[in-house]
C-alpha positions as CSV (number, residue, x, y, z in Angstrom):
1,X,-53.5,-60.0,39.9
2,X,-52.5,-59.5,36.4
3,X,-50.2,-61.7,34.9
4,X,-47.2,-60.2,32.7
5,X,-47.7,-62.4,29.9
6,X,-51.1,-61.1,29.0
7,X,-52.0,-61.0,25.3
8,X,-52.5,-57.9,23.6
9,X,-56.4,-57.7,23.4
10,X,-56.6,-55.9,20.0
11,X,-59.9,-54.3,19.2
12,X,-62.4,-55.0,22.0
13,X,-65.7,-56.6,21.2
14,X,-66.9,-55.9,24.6
15,X,-66.2,-54.9,28.0
16,X,-65.3,-58.3,28.9
17,X,-63.0,-58.4,26.1
18,X,-61.2,-55.2,27.7
19,X,-60.7,-56.9,31.0
20,X,-57.1,-57.6,30.7
21,X,-56.4,-53.9,30.2
22,X,-58.9,-53.0,32.9
23,X,-57.0,-55.2,35.2
24,X,-53.7,-53.8,34.3
25,X,-55.2,-50.1,35.0
26,X,-56.5,-51.5,38.3
27,X,-53.0,-51.2,39.9
28,X,-52.3,-47.8,41.2
29,X,-48.7,-47.7,40.3
30,X,-49.3,-48.5,36.7
31,X,-51.7,-45.8,36.7
32,X,-49.0,-43.5,37.9
33,X,-46.6,-44.7,35.4
34,X,-49.2,-43.8,32.6
35,X,-49.8,-40.4,33.8
36,X,-45.9,-39.7,34.3
37,X,-45.6,-40.9,30.7
38,X,-48.5,-38.7,29.4
39,X,-47.4,-35.7,31.2
40,X,-43.4,-36.2,30.6
41,X,-43.4,-38.2,27.3
42,X,-41.2,-41.0,26.3
43,X,-38.4,-42.1,28.8
44,X,-36.5,-44.7,30.4
45,X,-36.9,-46.9,33.3
46,X,-34.5,-44.9,35.3
47,X,-36.1,-41.7,34.7
48,X,-39.5,-43.1,35.6
49,X,-37.7,-44.5,39.0
50,X,-36.8,-41.0,39.8
51,X,-40.7,-40.0,39.5
52,X,-42.4,-43.0,40.7
53,X,-41.8,-44.2,44.2
54,X,-41.0,-47.8,43.2
55,X,-37.8,-49.5,42.3
56,X,-36.5,-50.0,38.7
57,X,-37.3,-53.6,38.6
58,X,-40.7,-53.1,39.8
59,X,-41.3,-50.4,37.3
60,X,-39.8,-52.7,34.6
61,X,-42.4,-55.4,35.5
62,X,-45.4,-52.8,35.5
63,X,-44.0,-51.6,32.1
64,X,-44.0,-55.3,31.1
65,X,-47.8,-55.7,32.0
66,X,-48.8,-52.3,30.2
67,X,-47.0,-53.1,27.1
68,X,-48.6,-56.8,27.2
69,X,-52.0,-55.3,27.0
70,X,-51.0,-52.6,24.6
71,X,-51.1,-49.3,26.6
72,X,-47.4,-48.7,26.1
73,X,-44.6,-49.4,23.5
74,X,-40.9,-49.3,24.0
75,X,-37.9,-48.7,21.8
76,X,-34.2,-49.5,22.1
77,X,-31.8,-46.8,22.2
78,X,-28.5,-48.1,22.8
79,X,-28.5,-50.1,26.1
80,X,-31.7,-48.4,27.2
81,X,-35.4,-48.9,26.5
82,X,-37.6,-45.7,26.0
83,X,-41.2,-46.2,27.1
84,X,-43.9,-44.1,25.8
85,X,-47.8,-44.4,25.7
86,X,-49.1,-46.3,22.9
87,X,-52.1,-44.1,21.8
88,X,-54.0,-46.7,19.7
89,X,-54.3,-48.9,22.9
90,X,-55.7,-46.1,24.8
91,X,-58.2,-45.3,21.8
92,X,-59.4,-49.0,21.7
93,X,-60.0,-48.9,25.5
94,X,-62.0,-45.4,25.1
95,X,-63.8,-46.8,22.0
96,X,-64.8,-49.9,24.1
97,X,-66.0,-47.8,27.2
98,X,-67.9,-45.4,24.7
99,X,-69.7,-48.4,23.2
100,X,-70.4,-49.9,26.8
101,X,-72.0,-46.5,27.9
102,X,-73.8,-45.8,24.5
103,X,-75.4,-49.2,24.6
104,X,-76.3,-49.1,28.3
105,X,-77.8,-45.3,27.6
106,X,-79.7,-46.8,24.6
107,X,-80.9,-49.9,26.6
108,X,-82.5,-47.4,29.5
109,X,-83.9,-45.3,26.9
110,X,-85.8,-48.4,25.4
111,X,-86.9,-49.1,28.6
112,X,-88.3,-45.7,29.1
113,X,-90.0,-46.0,25.9
114,X,-91.5,-49.3,26.4
115,X,-92.5,-48.6,30.2
116,X,-93.5,-44.9,30.0
117,X,-91.8,-44.7,33.4
118,X,-90.4,-41.2,34.0
119,X,-86.8,-41.1,34.7
120,X,-86.2,-40.2,38.3
121,X,-84.5,-36.8,38.8
122,X,-83.5,-37.5,42.5
123,X,-85.0,-33.9,43.4
124,X,-88.7,-35.2,43.8
125,X,-92.0,-32.6,43.7
126,X,-92.8,-30.7,46.8
127,X,-95.2,-33.5,47.6
128,X,-92.8,-36.1,47.6
129,X,-90.6,-34.1,49.8
130,X,-93.4,-33.6,52.3
């Protein structure tokens, strides 16, 4: 369960550091909210409630979690808060995942160079298939 009081993670040094953001994205309702904001642009909780099948208080709580980990921002307009995707937060997560996969692929390439093993293709030769 993700707490609504998570700190903003900032620049992630590792996949572990991105854990709170990944935890927040583990909830399907939060992913739907982000996708709704991505497609429709900035909007209020009321507007989101008309598009996401959960109550306004639930949407507010989900937005609080997404905001705490830096994925959404809001601005006050009169008595309403308008929420939008925070691109920098998504960019940091993408950079972290790119680094993770880059490191994993580099480690795999090092292993192949050290051991001389041929990468498995999953296809096999005629002989191996029998």
